[in-house]
N, C-alpha and C positions, 0 to 999 in steps of 0.2 A: 117341721123343717122349715128353717127360716128362709126368707127372700134373698137369694144370693144373687147379686148383679157382678158376674165374672166377665173375663174378656171373651169368652166364648158365647154368652148369653144373647147378645144382640144379633148374632148370625143367623138366627133362626127363630124369629119372634113368633110363628106360629104354633111352635111347640109348648105347651104347658108343662113345665117340668115339675111343678107341683103336683099336678093331676097325674102325671106319668108315675111318679114315685107313689102316689096314694093308692093307684090301682096296682102297682106291683106289691104294695102291703097287704091288699085286701086279698090278692091271690095267694100270698104266701100264708097269710094267717087263716084263711080258708082251708088250706091244705094241712097246717098245722092242728087246726081243731079236729080234722077228720083223723089225724094221727094221735091226738091226746098229747099234744107236744106243747110245753109251756115256753120254750126259748130256743133260740140257734145261737150258736158261738161259732164264728168262723173268722180266719185271718187270711183266707184265700182273696186275692185282690179282686177277681171278677165277681164273685159272691158278695163282697164287701160293697163294691159299686152297686149290684142290683139291690141290696137290702138298703142301702143310706143314700145312693147317689153321689158318693165321694169315695175315692178320689179321681172321679172320672176325668179332669183336668190333666191328669199326668198318668196314664196307666202302666206307665214303664218304670213304675216305683219299684224299689227292691222288695222282692216277693216275702210275704209274711210281716211286713212293717206296719200294716194297718190291719185293724179288725174291728169287729162289731158283735154286741150282743143284741140281738133283734128279739124283742118279746112279744108274746101273742096278745096279751092284755095292754099293755104300755102303748101310748100315742105314738112316741117316737123312740128310735133305737139308740143305745148306748154307743159312742165313737171310742174306739181304743186307738191311741196314735202317739207318736213322738212327741218329744217336747218342743221339737222344731216347727209342728204343725199346730199345736194346741191353741196358742195365743191367736193366730189368722182365724182358726176355727170359732174362738168365742168371740172374735171382734167382729165377724161376719155373722154371728148368730145362726149359725147353721143347725147346730142342736144343742140342746140344754145341757145335756150330760155327757161330757168328753173327759175321759180318763186318759191321763199321761202313763204310758207304760215303759217299763225299763228297756234299755238300749239292747239288751240280749233277751231272746227268747227263752233263755234257761231260767230267767227270774220271772217269768210271766205267771206260772200256776198260782202264787200266792196272791197277787193283785186280782187275778180272775176269781179266786175264792171268795175274797171279800166283795167283789161286785156282785157275784151271785148272791151272797149274804144280804147286800144291801136291798136286793129286790125280793128277798124271801125265796130264793130257788135253791138253796143249799141242799134240798132233797126233792127237786123238780125232775120233771122228764125234759132233758136238755139235748138238742140235736147238735152233735159235734160233726164237722165238716172233715171226712176222710181223705180230703185232698191236702189238708194241713201237714206240716212236717211230722214225722213218725214220732220223733223226740218229744215234741209239744204235745201231741195228741196223748201219748201215753203218761206224759207226766201230769197233765191234766186230771186224767181218771185217777191216778194215783193220790194226787193231792186232794182232791173232792170226792172222797169214796162214797158218800151218802147220796150224792146225785145220780140220777138214772140216765145215763149218757147212752144215746142211740146214734146210729149212723144217719145224718140229715142229707148226704150228698144226692141219692136217688130222688128224694123230695124236691131238693132245689133245681136239679136238673129238669124235672117234670114241669114245675112252675115256670121256668124260665124258656121251656121250648115254645110257650104260645105267648106272642107279643101283645100288649095293648095298643091301641089306635095311636096314642101319642109315642110310643116305642116305634111304630112303623114309620111315623113321619122322621123322627130322629134319625132312624136307621137309612131312610132313604137319602137324608142329607150327607150321611157319611159315605153312602154308594156313590153318590155324584162326587165327591172328593177323590175317592179312589179312582175313579173313572177318569178323571183329569190326570192322573199319575200313569195309569195303564195305557191311556191313549197317547200320552207323550213319548212313552216308551215305543209304542207301536210306530209312530211317525219316524223315530229314529231308527228302527230296525228296517222299514220298508225301503226298499230301492236305495240302501245305503252304500252297496258297491264297495264294501271295504272301509268305510269311514269310521265305524266305531266297534269297540270291544263289547262283550256281553256285560261286563262291569260298568262301561261306560253308558251303555243302555238303561241298565238298571238304575244307575245313578241319576239320569235324567228324569226317570220315572219318580224315583224317591225325592228328588228336590222339588218337582212340582207337589208333591203331597205335603212336604214340610213347609213350602212357601204358602200352601193353603190352610196351614194350621194342624194339619196331623201330628200328633206327639210320638207315634211310633210307625215305622214303615219298614217293609221288608220285601221290596219287589225284586225278583231275580229273573234272568234271562239266560237260556241254554239254546244252542244252536248247533245245526249240522249232527255231526256224529256224537255229540256230547248230549243230544236229545234222544238217543236211541242205543242202548237204555238211558232214561232219564237220571241225570245228576242235579239234584235241586240247589245248586249254588251256581253264580255267575264267575267265570275266568276272564283272563286276558285275550282270549281266543278272539280273534277279528270274526264279525259276522259278515259272511261274503254272500254275494248273489247265488242263486241256486239252491239256498237252503231254507228249511223249515225253522224258524225260531219260536220257541216257546216263551211267553212272558206271562208272569204268575207273581201272586204276592198280595199281601194285605196292607191296609193303613187303618190307624186309630183315631177316632175323633170323638171327644165327649163322652168317653167310655165305650163307644160302639166300635166294632172292628168288621170292615167290609174286606173281601178279597174276590177276585174272579180272575180267569185266564183267558187268553187269546193265544192262537198259533198264527205266526206272520209268515207270508212269503215274502222272500228278501229280493226278489228279482229275476228276471230271466223266464225260460219256458219250464214249467214244472213236468214231471214224469207222470204217467199214468198210474203209477203206484202210489206217488205222493199225492195226486188226487184222491186215490181211493182211500187211504187210512184218514184224509181230512173229511171225505164225505161220509165215511162210516162213523166217524166220532160225531159229526153234525147229526146224522140221522138217528143215532141212538139217542140223543137228546130229545129230538123230536118225537121218537116212540114213547120216551118216558112221559113227555108233556102230554100225549094223547090220553093218559089214564091218569093225570095229576089232578086231584080234587079230594075234597074232605072224605075220610072213608077208606082211601087207598093205603095199602100197606107199602112201606118203604121197600121190603125185600120185592114187591113186584115192580117197583120203579127200576131196581138193578136189573132184574130178570128182563125186562123190556130192552134196556141198553145192551145186554148180553146176547139177546137173541139177534139184533141186527148185526152185532159184531161177528158172532158165530155163522150168520148166513153169509157173511162176507169173506169167511175163511180166514179171519183174523183172530181168532179168540186166543190163540198161544201169545200174541203180542199186545193183549189187552191188560189194563190195570196200573199197576204203580203203587196203588195203595190196597189195603184189604177191604175197602168199600168204594162205592161210586160217588158218595156225597155225604155231606154233613149238615148238621144244624149251625146257625151262625147269628150271633148278636152281639155280646160283649167279648166273644172270642170265637173260634172255631170250637164247637160245643156239641154235646149230646143233643141229638140222637145222630147214628150213622146211618148212612142209607146202604144197606148190604143185606143179601140173600145168603152169605155164607156164615153169618154168625145169628142163628135164630134168636139168641137171647136180646139182640140188638133190635129187633124188628118193631117197628112204630107206626101206629095209624096216624095218618095225617089228620090235623085239625085246622080248623079256620084260625089265621092268626100266626101259624108256623112260618118261619122263615128258614131256608135251607139252600144249600149250594149242590148241584149236580156238576161233575167233573171226569166224565170219561176220558182215558187216555190210551192211545195207541202207540207202541214204541217198536219200530222194527228197523233192526240193525240193516245199514247200507241204504235205507231209503229215508229214514228221519222219524221224529217223533210229533205227535200232536196231543194238545190238550185243550178241550174247549170247555170253559167253565163259566155258568151263569147261576145268579140268585134269584130265588123264587119265593113269593109269598102266597100262601094258600087262602084263597077268598071263600066266600060262602058258596059260590058255584064252580070254583075251577081254581085258577092261579093267574098271577101277574108277575110278569118278568120285571125284576127290578134293576138289574145291571145292563148297562148300554155300551156296547162297543162293537166295532164293525167286525162282520165275518169276512172272509177271503174270497171274493168274487173269482179271483183267477183259478182258484182250487175247487170250486164249485162247479165250473163248467166242464 
């Protein structure tokens, strides 16, 4: 991997990007060795970023337009890209083997057959990412019948779930940027007394993220009756006093995606029921944190949250998703925190980063979501997201 000095590099000099990528490669290759897998072929953007470190500077690229052949034995991966990117990558000396692919994926199988042949992999065990387009997936298998293609997605999900030390540093920087956007939206929503619409509040948050270098944002705001049941999109509804306003959404920077949520009190005197649903969501997070450590099952985290909600008599208003949380890193990713789908149950390990986001949505009262990001440490956890909770709703 060449020493790339890009516009985002000087912003976080304490991150060793070369070491970060080398540790990813080692973790992936160790898993490939256990599975007897010779190579991985993918054009799913977040998996390409994980395996190559590119194109983390612009994660909003057209899905499927980039790819990589990641080899267990070779030093560096092969980059598959469009003609528009190839010259820049060669000039920057990002990787030595850069292959220009046809503009339509309908024509990818033959070039891929040649690339596998160049590396002696025509009859090898190759992991195919089943998140790629079905037409391409099937065409590859048909065009290269002698290769032993297997589904590599579970392997990639597992290796990505545990972050190395440099990934944690990089992720924390992305969290700090997203905080700036969420907190800008919070300031606009609090005590605004009819000053802003939901769209304007979301736009102020997204502007802050774009101003700080995020290349993809999707903050949204819902308030009052639109938050119970929740609608996950902003409208021209004016955010008025006496309402619960939910602010949620992600931002992406340097290939990492962070998101978390807060529920804001917009002014005036909250009712006891509004306080109850907020306090219940908050206490459910606290209950999960009490058992959060290596070895805990993710299903037990959701059960801890649900017990608090059930004891408050609010179980019928809980949810919004079929899970209470999810892994996060390059995107909202496996694993899901749920007790409702046993096949998704996961044992927490040191280095895992994930979100918990209990939600309570009660019509004629309002909606609450409080979402935070956690890093599992050797002895417990650390909260990575920082934004204020609502003191007026806690009292």
